[in-house]
C-alpha angles and dihedrals in degrees: 000000000000128000122239125197107248091212088067095045110034127064111252094249093051091045089054090051093052090047087058086066105028109018109186093347130122116247133180120226111200125225120259111261094252091052101052115123125215118255112274092013090124095047142041093242093102090055092045095052092046090053087049092051092051089050091050090053094047089051090051093051086048087064103263113149122241089247091054091048091049089052095042094051099031093239135131122260089248092055093049088049090049093049091047092049092047091046092049089052092052093049 
């Protein structure tokens, strides 16, 4: 999310109206419902996490214990259990 200066975007009368409510403060203006983006759609994070989760599951199937996986991937035991459960449901 980037910040834009309202003085360059909003008409002067609208800017003055907004200033009546939040003079000099930061505000967040949410997207319209139809314009919302899914989490991770702007970066490769979602893809990277999916690949990691697949690898965790493959390591589990190869015989690694939950504790070993937790230490290898720096995740809690609960997170490892969740990943394995989700991957099992996918496959």
